[in-house]
SERO-4910 file (N, C-alpha, C, O; in steps of 0.05 Angstrom, whole numbers):
BEGIN
 pado doro    nc1    nc2    nc3   cac1   cac2   cac3    cc1    cc2    cc3    oc1    oc2    oc3
  Met    A   2853   1590   1860   2822   1599   1879   2797   1586   1868   2775   1593   1877
  Ala    A   2800   1563   1846   2779   1543   1850   2782   1521   1859   2774   1500   1849
  Trp    A   2794   1524   1881   2794   1497   1898   2770   1502   1921   2755   1485   1930
  Ala    A   2773   1534   1930   2761   1541   1954   2727   1531   1943   2712   1523   1961
  Val    A   2719   1532   1917   2695   1533   1915   2680   1508   1911   2656   1507   1909
  Leu    A   2698   1484   1910   2686   1456   1917   2675   1453   1932   2653   1444   1926
  Pro    A   2681   1459   1959   2659   1456   1982   2630   1461   1977   2614   1444   1984
  Val    A   2619   1491   1961   2606   1500   1948   2589   1483   1936   2569   1474   1947
  Ala    A   2599   1476   1910   2592   1453   1899   2579   1425   1906   2559   1413   1897
  Gly    A   2598   1419   1925   2596   1397   1940   2563   1397   1951   2545   1380   1950
  Val    A   2567   1424   1961   2536   1421   1984   2511   1428   1956   2489   1417   1956
  Leu    A   2522   1449   1930   2496   1449   1911   2486   1421   1902   2463   1418   1893
  Met    A   2501   1401   1905   2501   1378   1888   2474   1357   1913   2455   1342   1908
  Leu    A   2483   1366   1936   2468   1355   1966   2446   1368   1968   2427   1358   1980
  Ala    A   2445   1387   1957   2422   1409   1966   2402   1407   1949   2379   1410   1958
  Gly    A   2410   1400   1912   2392   1392   1899   2377   1362   1905   2352   1361   1900
  Cys    A   2388   1342   1913   2370   1334   1926   2344   1334   1940   2343   1348   1960
  Ser    A   2312   1315   1932   2299   1326   1947   2289   1299   1946   2296   1281   1930
  Asp    A   2266   1297   1973   2249   1270   1977   2231   1261   1960   2221   1240   1966
  Asp    A   2223   1273   1938   2202   1263   1927   2212   1244   1913   2236   1240   1910
  Lys    A   2184   1224   1901   2194   1205   1893   2205   1211   1856   2206   1232   1844
  Lys    A   2211   1186   1849   2224   1205   1822   2210   1177   1804   2204   1156   1815
  Asp    A   2207   1183   1780   2197   1162   1768   2226   1145   1760   2244   1160   1753
  Asp    A   2233   1120   1761   2262   1110   1749   2272   1120   1726   2291   1132   1717
  Ser    A   2253   1113   1720   2261   1119   1676   2279   1155   1686   2298   1157   1670
  Lys    A   2279   1174   1700   2293   1194   1701   2310   1189   1719   2327   1208   1719
  Ser    A   2315   1175   1732   2340   1178   1745   2365   1160   1737   2381   1153   1755
  Ser    A   2368   1155   1716   2387   1152   1702   2402   1169   1680   2418   1159   1664
  Ser    A   2395   1194   1681   2395   1206   1655   2389   1229   1676   2376   1229   1696
  Pro    A   2410   1261   1657   2411   1279   1676   2376   1297   1674   2359   1290   1658
  Ser    A   2374   1316   1690   2352   1330   1691   2337   1336   1673   2317   1342   1686
  Ala    A   2331   1340   1649   2321   1346   1613   2339   1385   1604   2357   1393   1619
  Ser    A   2332   1398   1586   2350   1413   1573   2338   1446   1585   2316   1451   1593
  Ala    A   2362   1466   1583   2347   1483   1594   2374   1498   1566   2391   1484   1557
  Pro    A   2370   1532   1558   2392   1543   1546   2421   1539   1563   2420   1537   1588
  Ala    A   2442   1537   1550   2464   1546   1561   2472   1570   1562   2474   1584   1542
  Ala    A   2480   1581   1590   2489   1600   1586   2503   1610   1613   2495   1599   1634
  Gln    A   2518   1627   1614   2544   1635   1644   2518   1647   1661   2496   1652   1650
  Ser    A   2522   1650   1677   2508   1669   1703   2504   1687   1700   2481   1695   1705
  Ser    A   2528   1708   1687   2543   1739   1681   2516   1745   1652   2500   1763   1650
  Ala    A   2520   1727   1639   2501   1733   1618   2476   1721   1608   2473   1714   1585
  Pro    A   2456   1717   1629   2438   1694   1618   2425   1700   1596   2421   1724   1594
  Ser    A   2410   1680   1568   2416   1670   1544   2385   1688   1538   2367   1682   1554
  Ala    A   2380   1706   1519   2352   1712   1509   2334   1687   1501   2344   1668   1490
  Pro    A   2303   1688   1509   2291   1666   1508   2296   1664   1481   2309   1681   1470
  Ser    A   2287   1644   1467   2289   1632   1445   2265   1649   1416   2241   1655   1420
  Ser    A   2273   1651   1401   2251   1672   1382   2233   1650   1365   2213   1657   1353
  Ala    A   2243   1624   1365   2225   1598   1359   2210   1591   1378   2217   1592   1402
  Pro    A   2187   1583   1371   2169   1573   1376   2172   1556   1388   2173   1537   1373
  Ala    A   2174   1545   1423   2182   1508   1438   2153   1496   1434   2130   1506   1434
  Pro    A   2165   1470   1431   2143   1446   1440   2138   1450   1472   2150   1465   1488
  Ala    A   2114   1430   1474   2111   1433   1493   2113   1410   1519   2101   1406   1540
  Ser    A   2138   1397   1504   2151   1378   1517   2166   1389   1544   2179   1409   1539
  Ser    A   2166   1381   1566   2187   1388   1593   2214   1379   1589   2231   1390   1603
  Ala    A   2220   1366   1575   2245   1344   1566   2257   1343   1536   2260   1323   1523
  Pro    A   2264   1370   1530   2278   1372   1505   2310   1359   1505   2324   1354   1524
  Ala    A   2315   1356   1484   2339   1336   1485   2364   1361   1492   2364   1383   1481
  Ala    A   2379   1354   1508   2401   1359   1518   2421   1386   1501   2434   1373   1485
  Gly    A   2427   1403   1499   2435   1425   1481   2419   1437   1469   2424   1461   1465
  Asn    A   2399   1428   1460   2385   1435   1438   2365   1461   1456   2349   1456   1474
  Thr    A   2371   1482   1447   2362   1505   1452   2341   1518   1446   2327   1535   1458
  Ala    A   2339   1505   1413   2317   1515   1397   2295   1498   1412   2275   1512   1412
  Thr    A   2288   1472   1427   2271   1466   1432   2262   1472   1460   2241   1464   1469
  Phe    A   2278   1486   1472   2258   1495   1496   2232   1516   1507   2226   1536   1494
  Asn    A   2219   1508   1530   2195   1524   1521   2201   1542   1541   2223   1542   1552
  Ala    A   2175   1565   1548   2181   1587   1561   2183   1578   1588   2198   1593   1600
  Asp    A   2175   1558   1602   2179   1551   1624   2208   1539   1638   2215   1537   1662
  Gln    A   2220   1532   1616   2246   1521   1618   2264   1545   1609   2288   1541   1616
  Gln    A   2260   1565   1599   2274   1586   1599   2278   1617   1621   2294   1635   1625
  Ala    A   2248   1606   1634   2242   1623   1656   2262   1601   1678   2280   1613   1690
  Ala    A   2259   1582   1682   2272   1572   1704   2298   1571   1696   2313   1575   1716
  Ala    A   2312   1568   1674   2341   1570   1668   2353   1600   1674   2377   1604   1679
  Ala    A   2335   1620   1672   2343   1646   1677   2352   1656   1702   2372   1669   1706
  Thr    A   2327   1645   1723   2324   1648   1746   2350   1638   1760   2365   1654   1772
  Val    A   2353   1611   1758   2379   1606   1772   2405   1606   1765   2424   1597   1778
  Asn    A   2404   1624   1732   2437   1638   1731   2426   1650   1747   2423   1636   1766
  Lys    A   2416   1674   1751   2408   1699   1758   2418   1692   1789   2439   1702   1796
  Met    A   2408   1679   1803   2408   1672   1830   2434   1663   1837   2440   1659   1860
  Phe    A   2452   1660   1812   2483   1647   1830   2500   1661   1817   2523   1654   1814
  Asp    A   2490   1683   1807   2503   1709   1780   2521   1735   1817   2512   1758   1822
  Gly    A   2535   1728   1827   2545   1747   1845   2550   1777   1834   2554   1795   1850
  Lys    A   2550   1781   1807   2551   1811   1799   2524   1826   1805   2521   1851   1803
  Gln    A   2501   1804   1816   2476   1815   1817   2476   1823   1850   2492   1817   1868
  Ser    A   2452   1838   1849   2454   1845   1885   2441   1828   1896   2423   1817   1883
  Val    A   2444   1822   1923   2436   1816   1944   2398   1811   1940   2387   1789   1938
  Ala    A   2384   1838   1939   2365   1841   1931   2349   1827   1906   2330   1812   1908
  Asp    A   2361   1835   1885   2356   1818   1857   2353   1787   1865   2336   1771   1859
  Arg    A   2375   1782   1881   2375   1755   1884   2355   1737   1903   2350   1713   1900
  Lys    A   2344   1754   1922   2327   1752   1942   2304   1743   1928   2290   1723   1933
  Ala    A   2300   1768   1900   2267   1767   1900   2270   1736   1879   2250   1732   1864
  Leu    A   2286   1721   1878   2284   1692   1860   2286   1674   1875   2289   1653   1864
  Ile    A   2285   1673   1902   2287   1652   1927   2253   1642   1938   2238   1655   1952
  Gln    A   2249   1619   1928   2226   1619   1950   2223   1622   1976   2243   1615   1989
  Asn    A   2193   1635   1997   2198   1648   2011   2223   1659   2024   2235   1650   2043
  Ala    A   2227   1678   2011   2249   1696   2016   2240   1710   2045   2256   1715   2064
  Asp    A   2222   1714   2046   2210   1738   2066   2211   1725   2087   2209   1740   2106
  Gln    A   2212   1700   2094   2206   1674   2123   2231   1664   2118   2229   1640   2126
  Ile    A   2263   1669   2107   2278   1659   2108   2303   1683   2096   2319   1679   2077
  Asp    A   2300   1708   2116   2309   1727   2102   2338   1723   2114   2357   1719   2098
  Pro    A   2344   1722   2149   2374   1713   2146   2393   1695   2136   2417   1694   2136
  Val    A   2372   1677   2126   2385   1650   2113   2400   1664   2086   2422   1658   2076
  Ile    A   2386   1676   2079   2392   1683   2057   2413   1701   2047   2423   1703   2025
  Gln    A   2416   1720   2078   2431   1742   2071   2464   1731   2085   2486   1740   2077
  Ala    A   2462   1710   2107   2484   1697   2109   2495   1684   2083   2518   1686   2075
  Leu    A   2476   1672   2069   2491   1658   2044   2497   1671   2014   2513   1663   1997
  Leu    A   2483   1687   2013   2490   1708   1994   2513   1731   2003   2523   1746   1986
  Thr    A   2519   1733   2022   2539   1745   2030   2565   1735   2037   2581   1749   2048
  Asn    A   2571   1711   2031   2592   1693   2034   2600   1697   2011   2586   1696   1991
  Pro    A   2630   1701   2011   2649   1706   1984   2662   1683   1962   2676   1685   1942
  Leu    A   2651   1660   1978   2653   1629   1970   2625   1632   1944   2625   1623   1921
  Ile    A   2609   1644   1953   2573   1639   1932   2592   1661   1911   2597   1655   1887
  Gly    A   2598   1684   1922   2608   1700   1902   2625   1699   1875   2625   1714   1856
  Gln    A   2640   1676   1883   2658   1665   1866   2650   1649   1840   2664   1646   1820
  Val    A   2627   1641   1842   2623   1620   1833   2600   1629   1797   2585   1649   1798
  Ser    A   2600   1616   1778   2576   1615   1758   2571   1592   1756   2580   1571   1763
  Thr    A   2545   1601   1738   2528   1569   1724   2533   1574   1703   2536   1596   1692
  Thr    A   2535   1551   1693   2520   1545   1655   2496   1527   1660   2493   1512   1679
  Val    A   2481   1531   1643   2451   1515   1645   2459   1488   1634   2483   1492   1636
  Lys    A   2458   1468   1625   2456   1443   1607   2423   1438   1619   2412   1454   1604
  Asp    A   2415   1434   1625   2388   1420   1631   2368   1431   1651   2375   1441   1672
  Ala    A   2340   1428   1642   2315   1433   1660   2304   1412   1655   2311   1401   1634
  Gln    A   2282   1396   1673   2272   1384   1679   2251   1388   1689   2255   1385   1713
  Leu    A   2220   1395   1684   2205   1411   1704   2169   1396   1705   2156   1392   1684
  Ser    A   2161   1393   1722   2134   1385   1725   2117   1398   1743   2126   1403   1766
  Gly    A   2095   1404   1737   2076   1429   1739   2092   1449   1745   2106   1464   1732
  Asp    A   2081   1441   1787   2109   1475   1791   2126   1465   1810   2131   1475   1832
  Lys    A   2137   1440   1801   2166   1430   1813   2182   1426   1786   2175   1419   1763
  Gly    A   2208   1433   1798   2233   1423   1776   2267   1425   1784   2278   1435   1803
  Ala    A   2274   1413   1764   2308   1417   1771   2317   1430   1750   2306   1425   1729
  Val    A   2335   1446   1751   2355   1468   1732   2375   1448   1739   2374   1441   1762
  Thr    A   2395   1437   1723   2420   1421   1722   2436   1445   1711   2428   1457   1690
  Val    A   2457   1451   1724   2477   1465   1718   2509   1456   1714   2511   1434   1724
  Asp    A   2528   1463   1706   2548   1468   1714   2564   1488   1720   2567   1509   1708
  Ile    A   2578   1477   1746   2582   1511   1763   2613   1513   1759   2630   1495   1757
  Ser    A   2618   1542   1759   2651   1539   1742   2655   1560   1774   2639   1569   1790
  Ala    A   2698   1561   1770   2694   1581   1784   2727   1583   1768   2737   1564   1757
  Gly    A   2742   1611   1771   2766   1620   1756   2769   1606   1740   2791   1595   1737
  Gly    A   2739   1599   1717   2736   1607   1684   2731   1567   1683   2723   1555   1664
  Ala    A   2738   1556   1705   2744   1516   1704   2710   1511   1717   2701   1526   1735
  Val    A   2696   1492   1706   2682   1481   1715   2688   1458   1746   2698   1437   1740
  Val    A   2683   1461   1768   2686   1446   1792   2672   1426   1796   2678   1406   1807
  Ala    A   2649   1432   1784   2627   1407   1788   2600   1413   1772   2584   1432   1770
  Pro    A   2606   1381   1758   2589   1388   1737   2556   1378   1735   2546   1365   1753
  Ser    A   2545   1382   1719   2514   1367   1725   2505   1366   1753   2505   1346   1766
  Val    A   2497   1388   1761   2490   1394   1794   2457   1408   1794   2451   1432   1789
  Pro    A   2436   1382   1804   2408   1392   1808   2409   1416   1822   2423   1419   1842
  Val    A   2392   1436   1813   2377   1462   1828   2358   1462   1832   2344   1473   1814
  Glu    A   2345   1455   1851   2313   1452   1852   2299   1473   1851   2305   1493   1865
  Val    A   2273   1475   1831   2265   1502   1825   2234   1495   1836   2224   1474   1844
  Val    A   2223   1525   1833   2190   1518   1844   2175   1536   1830   2181   1560   1830
  Lys    A   2153   1526   1815   2142   1560   1809   2120   1572   1828   2108   1557   1843
  Lys    A   2116   1593   1826   2099   1612   1845   2084   1638   1840   2096   1657   1830
  Asp    A   2065   1638   1845   2044   1660   1822   2056   1661   1788   2051   1680   1773
  Gly    A   2071   1638   1782   2068   1645   1748   2105   1648   1748   2120   1651   1729
  Lys    A   2110   1646   1773   2140   1650   1768   2162   1627   1773   2158   1612   1792
  Trp    A   2181   1624   1760   2201   1603   1782   2220   1618   1792   2231   1638   1784
  Leu    A   2222   1599   1819   2245   1609   1838   2262   1589   1845   2256   1566   1839
  Val    A   2282   1596   1856   2302   1571   1863   2288   1563   1906   2284   1578   1925
  Ser    A   2285   1538   1902   2271   1532   1930   2291   1544   1958   2315   1552   1957
  Ala    A   2272   1542   1981   2278   1550   1998   2302   1529   2016   2322   1532   2030
  Lys    A   2287   1505   2003   2305   1482   2013   2329   1483   2011   2344   1477   2030
  Met    A   2337   1493   1978   2361   1482   1973   2375   1513   1986   2399   1510   1991
  Ile    A   2368   1533   1990   2378   1551   1997   2382   1542   2021   2405   1531   2021
  Cys    A   2372   1541   2044   2382   1536   2067   2400   1513   2077   2413   1514   2098
  Gly    A   2400   1487   2056   2426   1474   2056   2448   1490   2053   2464   1495   2071
  Leu    A   2450   1500   2028   2481   1521   2018   2480   1537   2046   2502   1536   2057
  Ala    A   2458   1554   2063   2470   1567   2085   2476   1559   2106   2489   1573   2121
  Ser    A   2468   1537   2110   2472   1508   2127   2501   1503   2128   2514   1508   2149
  Gln    A   2512   1495   2110   2543   1489   2100   2562   1508   2100   2585   1507   2108
  Tyr    A   2541   1536   2082   2573   1560   2086   2568   1587   2090   2582   1607   2091
  Gly    A   2544   1585   2092   2538   1613   2106   2534   1616   2138   2523   1634   2150
  Gly    A   2545   1596   2148   2550   1596   2168   2515   1600   2197   2512   1612   2217
  Val    A   2497   1579   2179   2476   1580   2194   2475   1550   2208   2472   1530   2194
  Pro    A   2477   1549   2231   2471   1525   2242   2435   1509   2233   2412   1516   2231
  Ala    A   2453   1484   2229   2425   1477   2218   2398   1470   2240   2377   1462   2231
  Ala    A   2404   1475   2265   2379   1480   2284   2376   1497   2286   2362   1501   2306
  Ser    A   2383   1520   2271   2369   1541   2273   2355   1554   2249   2346   1576   2246
  Leu    A   2357   1533   2233   2334   1542   2204   2312   1540   2207   2301   1519   2215
  Pro    A   2294   1574   2197   2266   1575   2205   2247   1549   2191   2255   1538   2170
  Pro    A   2231   1543   2200   2206   1523   2189   2203   1522   2155   2200   1503   2140
  Ala    A   2204   1553   2151   2203   1557   2118   2231   1541   2114   2231   1546   2090
  Cys    A   2244   1534   2115   2272   1522   2105   2261   1488   2090   2267   1479   2068
  Ala    A   2245   1478   2107   2235   1459   2092   2217   1460   2061   2210   1439   2051
  Gly    A   2212   1475   2053   2210   1482   2021   2168   1489   2025   2154   1495   2005
***
């Protein structure tokens, strides 16, 4: 069954790309670190104080700050098929403006079969990316996939642009009919 998720993993990789200008020094390394956790069991925040850095060493969860932990938890919960559509919808930017897109995506059986393990989180201001390994059937089918996140009203959300890209590819929503909010 893992082969069936490969198309989803490919779209996740494509949807994680953004048009934002990138610092060349960051382009050759993974996006930064966040706690490692399966989407079905997000990790609890570390009790150790986290430094202010938004780019801790990969895999060193003791150094994650509160924003990185929150962004990572959002991504894990968003891709957790055991969560209700309503709970997952609350984790998506402009969800009220792209509701049909979200419904099409989150009710797709392929999306319900994947889980994520957070590897990294690189945040800058109110934007960033949480890098995850995507698994299906207990095997990693797509390593190091960046998931675009945005911060709104103090809460980290998966970007509308990413969700719309996935829905266009796997939710049966034609790209021509995506609402303007899909632009992010």
